[in-house]
C-alpha positions as CSV (number, residue, x, y, z in Angstrom):
1,M,140.6,122.6,120.8
2,V,140.2,126.2,119.5
3,W,137.5,127.3,121.8
4,V,134.8,126.2,124.3
5,H,131.6,128.0,125.3
6,Q,130.2,126.6,128.5
7,P,126.5,126.9,129.3
8,A,125.4,129.3,132.1
9,P,124.3,127.6,135.3
10,D,120.6,128.1,134.6
11,G,118.1,130.0,132.6
12,V,116.8,130.1,129.1
13,P,117.9,131.0,126.5
14,Q,120.9,128.8,126.9
15,S,123.8,127.8,124.6
16,A,127.0,125.8,124.6
17,G,129.5,124.7,122.0
18,F,133.1,124.0,121.0
19,G,135.3,124.4,118.0
20,Y,138.5,122.7,117.0
21,G,141.1,123.0,114.2
22,T,143.1,120.6,112.2
23,L,146.6,119.5,113.3
24,P,149.7,119.8,111.3
25,G,149.9,117.0,108.7
26,H,146.1,116.8,108.2
27,P,145.1,116.8,104.5
28,A,143.1,120.0,105.1
29,R,143.6,123.1,107.1
30,G,140.5,124.4,108.8
31,E,138.1,124.5,111.7
32,E,134.8,123.0,112.7
33,S,132.4,124.2,115.4
34,F,129.3,122.7,117.0
35,E,126.9,124.9,119.0
36,V,123.6,124.0,120.6
37,E,121.1,126.6,121.7
38,I,117.8,126.3,123.6
39,N,115.8,129.4,122.9
40,E,113.0,131.0,124.9
41,A,110.4,128.9,123.2
42,G,112.2,125.7,124.3
43,E,113.3,124.9,120.8
44,V,116.7,123.2,120.5
45,L,118.9,124.5,117.6
46,L,122.1,123.0,116.3
47,R,124.6,125.0,114.4
48,I,127.5,123.3,112.6
49,R,130.1,125.5,111.0
50,A,133.1,124.4,109.0
51,F,135.7,125.9,106.8
52,S,138.8,124.4,105.3
53,K,141.2,124.5,102.4
54,P,143.5,121.8,101.1
55,G,146.7,121.3,103.0
56,N,148.8,120.6,99.9
57,W,148.6,120.4,96.1
58,F,147.6,116.7,96.2
59,Y,144.4,117.3,98.1
60,A,143.7,120.5,96.2
61,A,143.7,118.4,93.0
62,G,140.8,116.3,94.4
63,G,138.5,119.3,94.9
64,L,135.2,117.7,94.0
65,V,135.9,114.5,95.9
66,T,137.1,116.4,98.9
67,R,134.0,118.6,99.0
68,A,131.7,115.5,98.6
69,A,133.5,113.8,101.5
70,Q,133.0,117.0,103.7
71,R,129.3,117.1,102.8
72,Y,129.0,113.4,103.7
73,V,130.7,113.8,107.1
74,T,128.4,116.9,107.9
75,S,125.3,114.9,106.9
76,R,126.4,112.2,109.4
77,Y,126.8,114.8,112.1
78,I,123.3,116.0,111.4
79,E,121.8,112.5,111.4
80,G,123.5,111.7,114.7
81,A,122.0,114.9,116.2
82,R,118.6,113.9,114.9
83,T,118.9,110.4,116.4
84,L,119.9,111.8,119.8
85,A,117.1,114.3,119.7
86,A,114.5,111.6,118.8
87,E,115.7,109.5,121.7
88,G,114.8,112.3,124.1
89,T,111.4,112.9,122.6
90,P,108.4,111.2,124.4
91,P,106.4,108.9,122.2
């Protein structure tokens, strides 16, 4: 874990999140963060940030494939967040 932002005890706007980095030996070196905010209008916003670079020459050589894999993983994060949000929405 690189950092954690805990929500305040009460009130709006409100935000919370966390970020983490890769461990030694991972094919990439980088960090990802996930932050959720509830603004004064009651809207819930999700911010996902990621940056990375290849950990060695072998993974650097797979540039297009690596970026496609990262885009896919990010799309799954977003889909998961949408599913969770929909479950909390009244019919």
